[in-house]
C-alpha positions as CSV (number, residue, x, y, z in Angstrom):
1,M,24.7,290.3,46.4
2,N,27.1,290.9,49.2
3,N,29.2,288.3,51.0
4,H,26.7,288.1,53.9
5,Q,23.8,287.5,51.5
6,L,25.8,284.8,49.7
7,S,26.6,283.1,52.9
8,E,23.0,283.0,54.0
9,L,22.0,281.7,50.5
10,H,24.7,279.0,50.7
11,Q,23.4,277.9,54.2
12,K,19.8,277.7,52.9
13,I,21.0,275.6,49.9
14,N,23.1,273.3,52.0
15,K,20.2,272.8,54.4
16,G,17.9,271.9,51.5
17,V,20.4,269.4,50.0
18,Q,20.9,267.7,53.4
19,K,17.1,267.4,53.9
20,A,16.7,265.9,50.4
21,I,19.4,263.4,51.0
22,A,17.9,262.4,54.4
23,D,14.5,262.1,52.8
24,A,15.8,259.9,50.0
25,I,17.7,257.6,52.4
26,E,14.6,257.3,54.6
27,K,12.5,256.4,51.6
28,H,15.0,253.7,50.5
29,Q,14.9,252.3,54.0
30,K,11.1,252.2,54.2
31,L,10.8,250.7,50.7
32,G,13.5,248.1,51.4
33,E,15.7,249.4,48.6
34,S,19.5,249.3,48.5
35,I,21.6,252.5,48.1
36,A,25.1,253.0,46.6
37,V,27.7,254.9,48.6
38,W,31.3,255.8,48.1
39,Q,33.5,254.1,50.7
40,D,37.3,253.6,50.9
41,G,37.7,254.7,47.3
42,E,35.0,252.5,45.7
43,V,31.3,252.2,45.3
44,V,29.6,249.9,47.8
45,I,26.0,248.8,47.7
46,L,24.3,248.9,51.1
47,P,21.2,246.7,51.5
48,P,18.4,248.5,53.3
49,E,19.1,246.8,56.7
50,K,22.7,248.2,56.6
51,I,21.7,251.8,55.8
52,P,22.6,254.0,58.8
53,T,19.8,256.0,60.3
54,L,20.5,259.7,59.9
55,L,19.7,262.3,62.5
56,R,17.4,264.8,60.8
57,K,17.8,268.5,61.4
58,N,14.9,270.6,60.0
């Protein structure tokens, strides 16, 4: 694989990971479940009403 092919592959992988994260966050919001996030050097639990809405890019 050349560098251009690797770059394209990395972009596809990154897009897939971002979509999976957005889907998981949306699911937690809909089901009323909290999520854990890393914030200011520590783990913080966000209740569903405090989970920020993500802009989805498909």
